[in-house]
C-alpha positions, -999 to +999 in steps of 0.1 A: +462+605+006+497+599+020+512+631+034+541+645+015+565+640+044+560+602+042+569+600+005+606+593+011+621+560+022+613+524+014+580+513+000+578+485+026+597+486+059+593+462+089+612+462+122+611+431+144+577+423+130+563+393+150+531+373+151+521+347+176+490+325+175+488+312+211+522+295+218+530+292+181+554+318+166+543+323+130+565+352+121+597+359+142+612+394+143+610+401+105+631+430+093+625+441+057+634+472+037+621+471+002+628+500-022+601+517-042+596+502-077+612+468-068+597+434-072+604+414-040+601+377-044+589+361-011+595+324-009+590+297+017+576+263+023+539+259+032+533+271+067+564+293+068+545+325+076+543+341+042+506+346+041+506+358+077+532+384+068+512+396+038+481+398+060+499+419+086+512+442+058+477+448+045+459+454+078+441+420+078+461+405+107+473+426+136+510+421+146+518+408+181+548+431+183+572+451+161+563+477+135+557+480+098+550+508+073+539+507+037+546+539+017+551+556+051+518+545+065+516+524+096+500+490+089+476+495+119+461+525+101+436+506+079+417+537+066+449+552+052+466+521+041+439+507+018+445+537-006+481+528-012+480+490-014+464+463-035+462+427-022+455+396-042+451+366-019+455+331-033+417+327-035+403+362-044+372+372-024+345+377-051+307+380-049+294+350-069+260+366-075+276+395-093+289+396-129+326+403-134+319+438-145+296+445-115+324+432-092+349+455-107+325+485-106+320+477-069+357+478-062+361+510-082+334+526-061+351+515-029+382+534-040+362+564-052+374+561-088+356+586-111+330+567-131+345+574-165+380+565-154+367+533-138+349+523-170+380+529-191+403+509-168+378+480-163+373+477-201+410+479-208+419+452-182+390+429-192+402+430-228+439+425-218+429+393-198+406+380-225+375+385-203+356+411-223+333+384-237+326+370-202+323+403-184+285+401-180+284+366-167+279+358-130+311+349-112+296+317-098+301+302-133+338+313-136+367+288-135+395+291-110+417+308-136+390+333-146+383+342-110+421+347-104+421+371-134+391+391-121+408+392-087+440+406-102+421+433-121+404+443-089+438+445-071+453+469-097+422+488-106+428+518-083+465+520-094+480+515-059+518+522-055+523+488-037+509+454-047+509+423-026+503+393-048+499+357-034+503+331-061+491+354-089+498+329-117+485+297-101+455+282-119+463+301-151+470+288-185+504+297-200+490+326-220+473+342-190+503+336-168+524+354-194+500+383-193+503+385-155+541+385-157+541+411-184+518+433-162+540+429-132+571+439-152+552+469-167+539+481-133+573+478-116+589+497-145+564+525-137+576+526-100+549+503-085+564+481-058+554+444-060+556+420-031+553+386-048+547+353-030+547+322-052+559+286-053+566+290-090+603+297-088+609+306-125+584+335-121+605+349-092+637+343-111+624+362-141+608+391-123+623+397-088+650+423-080+654+408-046+644+374-031+637+366+005+632+331+018+611+326+050+613+294+069+595+287+102+588+325+105+625+334+101+640+352+071+668+327+063+681+342+031+678+374+012+694+390-018+693+394-056+685+362-074+719+359-091+738+364-059+716+338-041+722+313-069+759+317-065+755+305-030+741+272-041+763+242-051+794+254-033+797+287-050+789+275-085+760+289-104+729+270-092+692+277-094+667+293-071+654+258-064+689+249-052+689+279-029+655+272-016+662+236-008+696+244+007+685+271+031+652+255+042+669+221+047+697+237+068+672+255+090+649+226+093+678+206+107+687+233+132+650+235+143+649+197+147+680+198+168+667+226+190+634+207+194+653+177+205+673+197+231+640+212+245+625+177+247+655+164+266+652+192+290+615+184+296+600+213+277+568+206+259+560+220+225+528+236+213+496+216+214+479+203+183+451+229+186+477+258+187+494+244+156+462+241+137+453+277+146+486+289+133+484+269+101+450+283+094+464+318+095+496+312+074 
């Protein structure tokens, strides 16, 4: 349990959070302060450091420097943190030899959920995601979308106050995607904080209270969606896509110019093996 003296302040707070893989800087001095109950849309091109950030905030990757706390718990404190977070990676880690129901019972046991409460929540979510009729099939026969739904149920099963969701609607049909969006809205309305990473910009536009755009490990834009959209197209109302393209193009140009200056000065960049290592972690 989180001590009472840690129950004030932001749900997620990072200070100068940094991660290096060899010579490659994957996340560069990230500062975040996300209020409790907010949906935070986390955007960025492939390889921008989004997944690395989420892994640092869920104890799966240790920061190189800086600090981060989730619900007042330091992210290096794995034992305590797992009780207050749920993390859905883009490809949920499931045991193929188990049935969906067995997988969810296993997750419930890991979080010490009372058996009757676990049964009720498992049945309710299986029904909500139209999986009740498939619950006793082995996961090895499940489609990508079905596996994503089981992974999401496992993520929310212990009712954590903070959720980290990586592409939660990818691979889902429109009806299932609507169910996921409704669930996110419902949970955030009940004071659950949702850290949402996706390439599906309309999902962020619909759900997020605040949007942050990460590019090459830097937070290059942050604010409410409507305010960011006003930034696009010379102050006229644009779209999140306009914002995304504008800020990532601007910073890509700056990075290219900086790289050119370094090359002219005789400074070598990271080796191919370093880049591959970083890409694998992002």
